[in-house]
C-alpha positions in Angstrom: 85.0 33.1 -88.3 86.4 30.0 -86.7 87.1 26.4 -87.9 88.6 24.0 -85.4 89.6 20.4 -86.4 90.5 18.4 -83.4 89.8 15.2 -81.4 86.4 16.7 -80.5 85.4 16.8 -84.1 85.1 19.4 -87.0 83.7 22.5 -85.2 83.1 26.0 -86.4 81.0 29.1 -86.8 78.5 29.1 -89.6 79.3 31.4 -92.5 82.4 33.1 -93.9 85.0 31.6 -96.3 85.7 28.0 -96.8 88.4 26.8 -94.4 87.7 29.7 -92.1 84.3 28.8 -90.8 82.0 25.7 -91.0 80.9 26.5 -94.5 78.9 24.1 -96.9 82.2 23.3 -98.6 83.8 22.2 -95.3 80.8 20.2 -94.3 80.6 18.3 -97.7 84.3 17.5 -98.0 84.7 16.2 -94.4 81.5 14.4 -94.5 82.3 12.6 -97.8 85.8 11.8 -96.5 84.5 10.3 -93.2 81.7 8.3 -95.1 84.2 6.9 -97.6 86.6 5.8 -94.8 83.8 4.2 -92.9 82.4 2.3 -95.8 85.9 1.2 -97.0 87.0 0.0 -93.5 83.7 -1.7 -92.5 82.3 -3.0 -95.8 79.0 -1.5 -94.6 77.1 1.3 -96.3 74.6 2.3 -93.5 75.5 5.6 -91.5 73.3 7.0 -88.7 72.8 10.8 -88.6 71.2 12.9 -85.8 71.3 16.5 -84.8 70.5 18.9 -81.8 68.0 21.8 -82.3 70.3 24.8 -83.1 69.1 27.0 -85.8 71.7 25.9 -88.3 70.9 22.2 -87.8 68.5 21.8 -90.6 70.7 23.2 -93.2 73.8 21.3 -91.9 71.6 18.1 -91.8 70.5 18.5 -95.5 74.2 18.9 -96.5 75.4 16.0 -94.5 72.6 13.6 -95.5 72.9 14.6 -99.2 76.5 14.2 -99.2 76.3 10.7 -97.7 73.7 9.8 -100.4 76.2 11.1 -103.0 78.9 8.7 -102.0 76.4 5.7 -102.0 75.8 5.5 -98.3 72.4 4.4 -96.8 71.5 7.1 -94.3 69.4 6.5 -91.2 68.3 10.0 -90.3 67.2 10.3 -86.6 66.3 14.0 -87.1 66.2 15.9 -83.7 68.1 13.7 -81.4 70.9 13.7 -78.7 74.5 12.6 -78.8 74.0 9.6 -76.6 71.0 8.5 -78.6 73.0 8.5 -81.9 75.7 6.6 -80.1 73.3 3.8 -79.1 71.6 3.9 -82.5 74.8 3.1 -84.4 75.4 -0.5 -83.1 71.6 -1.2 -82.9 71.4 -0.4 -86.6 74.5 -2.4 -87.4 75.9 0.7 -89.1 79.4 1.6 -90.3 79.4 4.6 -87.9 77.5 7.8 -87.2 77.6 11.6 -87.4 76.2 13.9 -84.8 75.5 17.4 -85.8 76.1 19.5 -82.7 78.6 22.1 -81.2 77.6 20.8 -77.8 77.9 23.6 -75.3 79.0 26.2 -77.8 76.7 29.2 -78.6 74.1 29.2 -81.4 76.4 30.5 -84.2 78.5 27.2 -83.9 77.8 23.8 -85.3 80.0 20.7 -85.7 80.5 17.3 -87.1 81.0 14.7 -84.3 82.3 11.3 -85.8 81.5 7.9 -84.5 82.8 4.5 -85.3 80.8 1.3 -85.8 80.6 0.9 -82.0 78.9 4.3 -81.6 82.1 5.6 -80.0 84.1 8.7 -81.0 86.8 8.0 -83.4 90.5 8.3 -82.2 92.8 11.1 -82.9 94.7 9.1 -85.6 91.4 8.2 -87.3 90.4 11.9 -87.2 93.6 12.9 -88.8 92.9 10.4 -91.6 89.5 12.1 -92.2 91.1 15.5 -92.4 93.8 14.4 -94.7 91.3 12.7 -97.0 88.9 15.7 -96.8 91.6 18.2 -97.8 93.0 16.0 -100.7 89.5 15.1 -102.1 91.1 11.8 -103.3 87.8 9.8 -103.7 85.0 9.4 -106.1 81.3 10.1 -105.8 78.8 7.5 -106.7 77.2 7.2 -110.1 73.4 8.0 -110.4 72.4 4.3 -110.2 74.4 3.9 -107.0 73.3 6.8 -104.9 72.3 6.2 -101.4 68.8 6.1 -99.9 67.5 7.8 -96.7 65.4 6.3 -94.0 63.9 8.7 -91.4 63.6 6.9 -88.1 62.0 8.7 -85.0 61.8 5.7 -83.0 65.0 6.2 -81.0 63.7 8.5 -78.3 61.6 5.6 -77.0 64.4 3.0 -77.6 66.9 5.2 -75.8 64.5 5.5 -72.7 63.7 1.7 -72.8 67.5 1.0 -72.7 67.9 3.3 -69.7 65.0 1.9 -67.8 66.3 -1.6 -68.4 69.6 -0.9 -66.6 70.2 -3.2 -63.7 70.6 -0.4 -61.0 67.8 1.8 -62.3 64.7 1.5 -60.1 61.6 3.0 -61.6 59.4 2.0 -58.7 61.6 3.7 -56.1 61.5 6.8 -58.2 57.8 6.7 -58.7 57.2 6.3 -55.1 59.4 9.3 -54.1 56.9 11.6 -55.7 59.6 14.0 -57.0 58.7 17.4 -58.3 61.4 18.4 -60.9 62.2 21.5 -62.9 64.0 21.1 -66.2 66.0 23.7 -68.4 67.0 22.2 -71.8 68.1 25.4 -73.4 65.4 25.1 -76.2 67.1 22.1 -77.6 66.3 18.4 -77.9 66.6 17.8 -74.1 63.4 19.7 -74.0 61.5 16.5 -75.0 64.0 13.7 -74.2 64.4 14.6 -70.4 60.8 15.1 -69.7 59.9 11.9 -71.6 62.3 10.0 -69.4 61.0 11.5 -66.3 57.5 10.6 -67.2 58.5 7.1 -68.0 60.1 6.9 -64.5 56.8 8.0 -62.9 57.6 11.6 -62.2 54.2 13.4 -62.5 55.2 17.0 -61.7 57.7 18.5 -64.2 58.2 22.3 -64.5 59.6 22.9 -68.0 61.9 25.8 -68.5 63.3 26.5 -72.0 62.1 23.2 -73.3 60.9 24.2 -76.8 63.4 22.5 -79.3 63.5 25.6 -81.6 67.2 26.3 -81.3 66.8 29.8 -79.9 69.0 29.6 -76.9 67.7 31.8 -74.2 71.0 31.9 -72.4 74.5 30.7 -73.0 74.1 26.9 -73.4 76.9 25.9 -71.2 75.2 24.6 -68.0 77.0 26.7 -65.5 75.6 28.5 -62.4 75.6 32.0 -64.0 73.5 30.7 -67.0 70.9 28.9 -64.9 69.2 31.7 -63.0 65.8 30.9 -64.6 66.1 27.2 -63.5 67.0 28.4 -60.0 63.9 30.5 -59.8 61.7 27.7 -61.1 63.0 25.4 -58.4 62.4 27.9 -55.6 59.1 29.3 -56.8 57.6 25.7 -57.3 59.3 24.2 -54.2 60.7 21.5 -56.5 63.0 18.8 -55.1 65.4 19.0 -58.0 66.4 20.9 -61.1 68.0 19.5 -64.1 69.8 21.3 -66.8 71.4 19.7 -70.0 73.5 21.2 -72.8 72.0 21.3 -76.4 73.0 17.7 -77.3 72.1 16.3 -73.9 75.6 14.6 -72.9 76.4 17.1 -70.1 74.1 17.1 -66.9 74.0 19.3 -64.0 71.6 19.3 -61.1 70.1 22.2 -59.1 69.4 21.6 -55.3 66.0 22.3 -53.8 67.6 25.5 -52.3 68.2 26.9 -55.8 71.9 26.4 -55.6 73.9 24.1 -58.0 74.8 20.6 -56.9 78.0 21.3 -58.9 78.7 20.0 -62.4 81.9 18.4 -61.1 79.7 16.4 -58.5 77.3 14.9 -61.2 79.7 12.1 -61.9 80.7 11.8 -58.1 77.1 11.2 -57.1 76.3 8.8 -59.9 79.6 6.9 -59.1 78.8 6.9 -55.3 75.6 4.9 -56.1 76.9 2.5 -58.6 79.9 1.7 -56.4 77.7 1.0 -53.7 76.0 -1.8 -55.8 79.1 -2.9 -57.6 82.7 -2.7 -56.5 85.0 -1.5 -59.2 87.4 1.1 -60.7 86.6 4.6 -61.9 88.1 7.0 -64.4 87.8 10.7 -64.9 89.9 13.2 -66.8 92.9 15.1 -65.1 90.7 18.4 -64.8 88.1 16.7 -62.8 87.6 16.8 -59.1 89.4 14.7 -56.4 86.1 13.8 -54.9 85.7 11.0 -57.4 88.9 9.5 -56.3 87.9 9.8 -52.5 84.5 8.2 -53.2 86.1 5.4 -55.2 88.6 4.6 -52.4 85.8 4.6 -50.0 84.0 1.9 -51.7 87.2 -0.2 -52.2 87.9 0.6 -55.8 90.8 2.2 -57.6 90.7 5.7 -59.3 92.6 6.4 -62.5 93.1 9.7 -64.4 93.0 10.1 -68.2 93.8 12.9 -70.5 90.9 15.5 -71.2 88.6 14.4 -74.0 85.9 11.7 -74.0 87.8 9.3 -76.3 90.7 9.5 -73.9 88.6 8.8 -70.9 86.8 5.8 -72.7 90.2 4.4 -73.7 91.4 4.5 -70.1 88.0 3.0 -68.8 88.4 0.0 -71.1 92.1 -0.4 -69.9 91.2 -0.6 -66.3 87.8 -2.1 -66.6 86.0 0.9 -65.0 82.5 0.3 -63.9 81.8 4.0 -64.2 83.7 7.1 -65.3 83.3 10.3 -67.2 84.3 14.1 -67.0 83.8 16.8 -64.4 81.8 18.9 -66.9 78.7 16.9 -66.0 79.6 13.9 -68.4 78.6 10.4 -67.0 79.9 7.4 -69.0 78.3 4.1 -67.8 79.8 1.0 -69.7 76.7 -1.0 -68.8 74.9 1.3 -71.1 77.4 2.4 -73.6 80.8 4.2 -73.8 79.6 7.7 -74.2 78.5 10.6 -71.9 74.8 10.3 -71.4 72.6 12.6 -69.5 69.6 10.3 -69.6 71.6 7.6 -67.9 72.8 10.1 -65.3 69.3 11.3 -64.5 68.0 7.8 -64.1 70.8 6.6 -61.8 70.8 9.9 -59.7 67.1 9.7 -59.2 67.2 6.1 -58.2 69.9 6.9 -55.6 68.0 9.9 -54.3 64.9 7.9 -54.0 66.5 5.2 -52.0 68.3 7.6 -49.7 65.1 9.6 -48.9 67.2 12.7 -48.4 67.1 16.3 -49.7 69.5 16.9 -52.5 71.4 19.6 -50.4 71.7 17.2 -47.5 73.4 14.5 -49.6 75.7 17.0 -51.3 77.0 18.1 -47.8 77.9 14.6 -47.0 80.2 14.2 -50.1 83.9 15.0 -50.0 84.2 18.9 -50.1 86.3 20.3 -52.9 86.1 23.6 -54.7 87.3 24.4 -58.2 88.5 27.5 -59.9 88.6 27.7 -63.7 90.6 30.3 -65.4 92.1 30.7 -68.9 94.8 32.7 -70.7 94.1 33.7 -74.3 96.8 32.7 -76.6 98.9 35.2 -78.5 100.4 34.6 -81.9 103.8 32.9 -81.8 103.5 31.8 -78.1 105.5 28.7 -77.6 103.1 26.7 -75.4 105.2 23.6 -75.3 108.2 25.7 -74.1 106.0 27.5 -71.6 104.8 24.2 -70.0 108.3 22.8 -69.9 109.5 25.8 -67.9 106.6 25.3 -65.5 107.4 21.6 -65.3 111.0 22.3 -64.4 109.9 24.8 -61.8 107.6 22.2 -60.1 109.8 19.0 -60.7 109.8 18.4 -57.0 106.1 18.1 -56.8 104.0 15.2 -58.1 103.0 16.0 -61.6 102.0 14.5 -65.0 102.5 15.5 -68.6 100.0 13.2 -70.3 97.9 16.1 -71.1 99.6 19.5 -70.7 100.8 19.7 -67.1 99.1 18.8 -64.0 100.8 19.6 -60.6 99.4 17.7 -57.6 100.2 19.6 -54.3 99.1 18.0 -50.9 95.9 19.9 -50.7 95.5 21.4 -54.1 96.2 20.7 -57.7 96.5 22.8 -60.9 96.1 21.6 -64.5 97.4 23.6 -67.4 96.5 22.7 -70.9 95.8 24.0 -74.4 92.2 23.8 -75.3 91.1 21.4 -78.0 88.3 23.7 -79.2 89.3 27.4 -78.4 92.5 29.3 -78.7 93.3 29.4 -75.1 95.2 27.8 -72.2 92.8 26.4 -69.5 94.0 26.7 -65.9 92.0 24.5 -63.6 92.6 24.3 -60.0 91.0 22.7 -57.0 91.4 23.0 -53.2 89.6 22.4 -49.9 88.2 26.0 -50.0 87.3 28.3 -52.8 89.9 30.7 -51.6 92.5 28.0 -51.7 91.6 27.0 -55.2 91.7 30.6 -56.5 94.9 31.4 -54.8 96.8 28.6 -56.2 95.4 29.4 -59.6 96.4 33.0 -59.4 99.9 32.1 -58.2 100.4 30.0 -61.4 98.9 32.5 -63.6 101.3 35.1 -62.4 104.3 32.7 -62.7 103.1 32.0 -66.5 102.7 35.8 -67.1 106.2 36.4 -65.7 107.6 33.7 -68.0 105.7 35.1 -71.1 106.9 38.7 -70.4 
């Protein structure tokens, strides 16, 4: 059993002993701590809750909602929802904050509490540490019976979210409707199964092939939207001669596209394509994390903007976007953050902008993909062993490559002329991630294997 408390939230496997998995005790104490902190800091009692469709969701939701009531909070329960939907609901409700019940791309035995502030944005690492500290100390009171909170169930936010997306300045519903797209959707049997088709229908897409769109939480494949997990979507695109395939993760904040030839557009290129269109309409800066493709930098420079890199983690990207007034940003895992909508990864926003872009170009998806800067990424990992000095290891690698351009704002990233390598400890798993990129798949893998061997030599 695993329980991970990090900048990404409080995430763990369901079951086991308290403190070793995401048990009811862990859920209650951290929910109560967070709710108390929110109400104390904002003076507000309203807190928004929503969840993805994973099988443990109803149980976790009951615990979270009941706990919030027990501390006197007024709960707005969106029920089956998405991460970006909860994010936009918090400020619209004038709430103190929100809790999203989802383990994102993790398999079905996982769930998590993702914590939002009053802006509907993920709390900072410092705020997260405050929640953890209070949750462990249990230094708070529960409400007396006459002060228990109430619950309002609100199912209106599917439509509110769609309406907000369609109202964005650079989303063109008429252009999309006129294109007559045929689109296949794989939503891994979570809430994207009704959110994404509903958005497509609102944009005038009449032909939708639904793959794994029943929100019953029974994931038919690994829920991370990677090529090896999307064979059913590829078959649906090819068999139906669809123009495009769309895949999202269980909480609908990651987005990947399948081209008409059954091949992936590339999760790294979701943000690149969306940024390409936005920057063609509005000159400005962009941000992605250090592990994302150089293609965003190239596209940004081509449109006369400036590119900036942030540490991995959505909150870090958002902080950097605000600092440099970025007009678009996100992460190379298919996460699009468009400030004109809200500061959170949002697959619905990404779908609407990409379809507008595609409709106005009048090109096949594969044709457009070939026109973008060509980079290839290799993603490797090394499982951590007990007692391994990660900081010392990275320091030795930094010294070895001190003559190359590098940064240590998040692990160690080394920028070579034609390739880069990023080494960092995962926030959510006991591993070191080793991401690399080059002009060819072979170059990306070669530099990764070179670095891996050097790390292994240091360890041994």
